[in-house]
C-alpha positions in Angstrom: 115.0 217.0 70.7 111.7 218.2 69.2 110.9 220.1 66.0 109.6 223.6 66.1 105.8 223.6 65.9 105.7 220.5 68.1 107.5 222.1 71.1 111.3 221.9 70.6 112.0 222.9 74.2 112.3 219.4 75.6 115.6 218.7 73.8 116.9 215.3 74.6 115.1 214.9 77.8 116.6 212.1 80.0 114.3 212.1 83.0 113.9 208.7 84.6 110.4 207.3 85.6 113.7 208.5 82.5 112.8 223.4 61.2 115.1 222.8 58.9 118.7 223.6 59.7 121.8 224.4 57.7 124.3 221.6 57.0 127.1 221.1 59.5 130.3 223.1 59.0 133.3 221.7 57.1 134.9 220.6 60.4 132.1 218.1 60.8 132.3 216.9 57.3 131.3 213.3 56.8 128.8 211.0 55.1 125.3 212.4 55.5 123.8 208.9 55.4 124.1 206.6 58.4 126.6 203.7 58.3 125.2 200.2 57.6 122.6 199.0 60.1 122.7 195.6 61.8 119.0 194.9 61.9 116.2 195.0 59.4 113.1 195.5 61.7 112.1 198.2 64.2 114.7 200.3 66.0 118.1 199.6 64.3 121.6 200.1 65.6 123.5 202.9 63.9 127.3 202.6 63.9 128.5 206.0 62.7 131.9 206.9 61.4 134.2 209.9 61.6 133.7 212.6 64.3 130.4 211.1 65.5 132.0 207.7 66.1 134.8 209.4 68.1 132.2 211.2 70.2 130.4 207.9 70.8 133.7 206.3 71.9 134.3 209.1 74.3 130.9 208.6 75.8 131.5 204.8 76.1 134.9 205.4 77.8 133.5 207.8 80.3 130.4 205.8 81.1 132.3 202.5 81.3 129.4 200.7 79.6 128.0 200.5 76.1 126.4 203.6 74.6 124.3 202.5 71.6 122.8 204.6 68.9 119.4 203.6 67.4 117.7 204.9 64.3 113.9 204.7 64.5 110.9 205.7 62.3 107.4 206.6 63.3 106.3 203.0 62.5 108.6 201.7 65.2 106.4 202.9 68.0 105.2 199.3 68.2 108.0 197.8 70.3 107.2 194.4 68.9 108.6 195.6 65.5 112.1 195.8 67.0 114.1 192.6 66.9 117.2 194.1 68.6 116.8 192.8 72.2 118.4 195.9 73.9 116.3 198.5 72.1 113.2 196.2 72.4 113.6 196.2 76.2 113.6 200.0 76.3 110.7 200.5 74.0 108.5 198.0 75.7 108.5 200.3 78.7 105.4 202.6 78.1 107.1 205.7 79.6 110.3 205.4 77.6 108.3 204.5 74.5 106.1 207.5 74.9 109.1 209.8 75.1 110.9 208.3 72.2 107.9 208.8 70.0 106.4 211.9 71.5 104.8 214.3 68.9 107.6 216.0 67.1 110.4 214.3 69.0 113.6 214.0 67.1 115.8 212.4 69.7 115.7 210.8 73.2 118.4 209.4 75.4 117.6 206.6 77.8 120.1 206.4 80.7 119.3 203.5 83.0 121.3 202.6 86.2 124.6 201.0 85.6 125.7 198.6 84.2 122.8 198.6 81.7 123.7 200.1 78.3 122.7 203.7 77.4 120.3 203.9 74.4 120.2 207.0 72.2 117.2 207.1 69.8 117.1 209.3 66.7 114.0 209.5 64.6 115.3 209.7 61.0 111.8 210.4 59.6 111.6 213.7 61.5 115.1 215.0 60.6 116.7 216.2 57.4 119.5 213.8 56.5 122.1 216.5 57.0 121.0 216.9 60.6 121.1 213.3 61.8 124.6 213.5 63.0 124.1 216.8 64.9 121.0 215.6 66.6 122.8 212.4 67.6 125.7 214.5 68.9 123.3 216.6 71.0 121.9 213.4 72.6 125.4 212.1 73.3 126.1 215.4 75.0 123.6 214.4 77.7 125.5 211.1 78.1 128.8 213.0 78.5 127.2 215.2 81.2 125.9 212.1 83.0 129.4 210.6 83.0 130.6 213.7 84.8 128.1 213.0 87.6 125.5 215.4 86.4 122.6 213.1 87.1 119.1 212.9 85.9 115.9 213.7 87.8 113.3 211.3 89.0 109.7 212.3 88.4 106.3 210.6 88.5 105.0 210.4 85.0 101.9 212.4 84.6 102.4 214.4 87.8 101.9 218.2 87.8 105.6 218.7 88.4 106.8 216.6 85.5 106.7 219.2 82.6 108.2 221.9 84.8 111.0 219.7 86.1 111.7 218.5 82.5 111.9 222.1 81.3 114.2 223.3 84.1 116.4 220.2 83.7 116.7 220.8 79.9 117.3 224.5 80.2 120.4 223.7 82.3 121.5 220.6 80.4 121.1 222.1 76.9 123.5 224.9 77.8 126.0 222.7 79.5 126.1 220.1 76.8 127.0 222.6 74.2 130.0 223.4 76.2 130.8 219.7 76.4 130.5 219.3 72.7 132.7 222.2 72.0 135.4 220.7 74.2 135.1 217.6 72.0 135.6 219.9 68.9 132.0 219.4 67.7 130.6 222.6 66.2 126.8 222.7 66.6 126.5 226.4 65.7 124.8 225.7 62.4 122.0 223.8 64.2 121.6 226.4 67.0 121.7 229.3 64.6 118.9 228.0 62.5 116.8 227.1 65.5 117.2 230.7 66.7 115.9 232.0 63.4 113.0 229.5 63.4 112.0 230.3 67.0 112.1 234.0 66.3 109.9 233.6 63.2 107.5 231.4 65.0 107.0 233.8 67.9 106.6 236.8 65.6 103.1 236.3 64.1 101.1 234.8 66.9 103.1 235.3 70.1 104.4 232.7 72.4 101.3 230.5 72.0 102.1 230.0 68.3 105.6 228.5 69.2 104.7 226.1 72.0 101.5 224.4 73.2 99.8 224.8 76.6 98.7 227.9 78.3 99.7 230.0 81.4 102.8 229.0 83.2 103.4 225.8 81.2 103.6 228.0 78.1 106.0 230.3 79.9 108.1 227.3 81.0 108.2 225.7 77.6 109.2 228.8 75.7 111.8 229.8 78.3 113.4 226.4 78.0 113.4 226.7 74.2 114.9 230.2 74.2 117.5 230.1 76.9 120.1 227.7 75.2 119.8 229.6 72.0 120.4 233.1 73.5 123.3 231.8 75.5 124.7 229.3 72.9 124.5 231.1 69.6 127.6 233.1 68.7 126.9 236.5 67.1 123.6 237.1 65.4 122.9 239.9 67.9 120.2 241.5 65.8 118.2 238.2 65.6 118.7 237.6 69.4 117.4 241.1 70.1 114.4 240.6 67.8 113.6 237.5 69.8 114.0 239.2 73.1 111.7 242.0 72.0 109.0 239.5 71.1 109.1 237.5 74.3 106.2 238.0 76.8 107.3 239.6 80.0 107.0 236.5 82.1 109.0 234.4 79.6 111.7 237.1 79.4 111.9 237.1 83.3 112.4 233.4 83.5 115.0 233.4 80.7 116.8 236.1 82.7 116.8 234.0 85.8 118.0 230.9 84.0 120.8 233.0 82.4 121.9 234.4 85.7 121.9 230.9 87.3 124.0 229.5 84.4 126.4 232.4 84.3 128.6 231.1 87.2 131.1 228.3 86.9 129.7 224.8 86.9 132.5 222.3 87.2 131.5 219.8 89.9 128.5 217.6 90.5 127.7 219.6 93.6 127.7 222.9 91.6 125.5 221.2 89.0 123.0 220.0 91.5 122.8 223.5 93.0 122.1 224.9 89.6 119.4 222.4 88.9 117.7 223.2 92.3 117.8 226.9 91.6 116.5 226.4 88.0 113.6 224.3 89.3 112.8 226.9 92.0 112.9 229.7 89.4 110.3 227.7 87.5 108.0 227.2 90.5 109.0 223.8 91.7 110.2 223.7 95.4 113.6 222.2 96.1 111.9 219.5 98.3 110.2 218.1 95.2 113.5 217.8 93.2 115.1 214.4 93.4 118.2 213.2 91.6 118.4 209.6 90.2 120.8 207.1 91.5 123.9 206.7 89.3 
């Protein structure tokens, strides 16, 4: 998950190589500060309580392996600062390290092949304290989808397809994981609603280029991935949604419409999920032949 102004479209990307918001609703009430941490240096294990702990336990049970939460700060980009062996092994990989600490990144989920543990990283320096739990829940949503057999994609880091595959993957996953969280009685509407307001405001003064980086089709791809989960996931707020639609460039609106149509049908099996991913990638200009799913 990334902040607005640093491209928030790549929410919780889990590809393998791998704005201030309102406080959560009362149903998510709980301590806003993380539970005690085990380690003193670098990435540190977060052992949450309350509803977030229950969500983590569901992820562990479904994945049949540990699912660990880590709090990081910007200074932890040097993997040698991390004494926790598991997190250290993830961060010493340059691809994973770059994604955890990408500009503006708030959260990243690393899902290796079984039986290795899943590592969920949340950057506490880039998130208001009241949002830490919702950002972590979003990342755990990716884990719950993976446990259903909704696998990651394999890409070559630095390839021309990488950002487009990432965008298409996240456009699908970010819609599906909200449904998964809702089934676990996690209400992320406060986070989504504020993101909707923030994106609408960002697009207003300078157009699409003011909300996301890059030019041409990459700009279209990034903004469509940012907007689609908000237009489909936020309940109500019809006037704000329409204001955002009115401000979208034609090519972005067309891609959002294609994503929305693809995601409108039932998705209940891994085969249906893979078909949706294929179609989303094709809608974004990546041929099906260049889309490959990771081994479980």
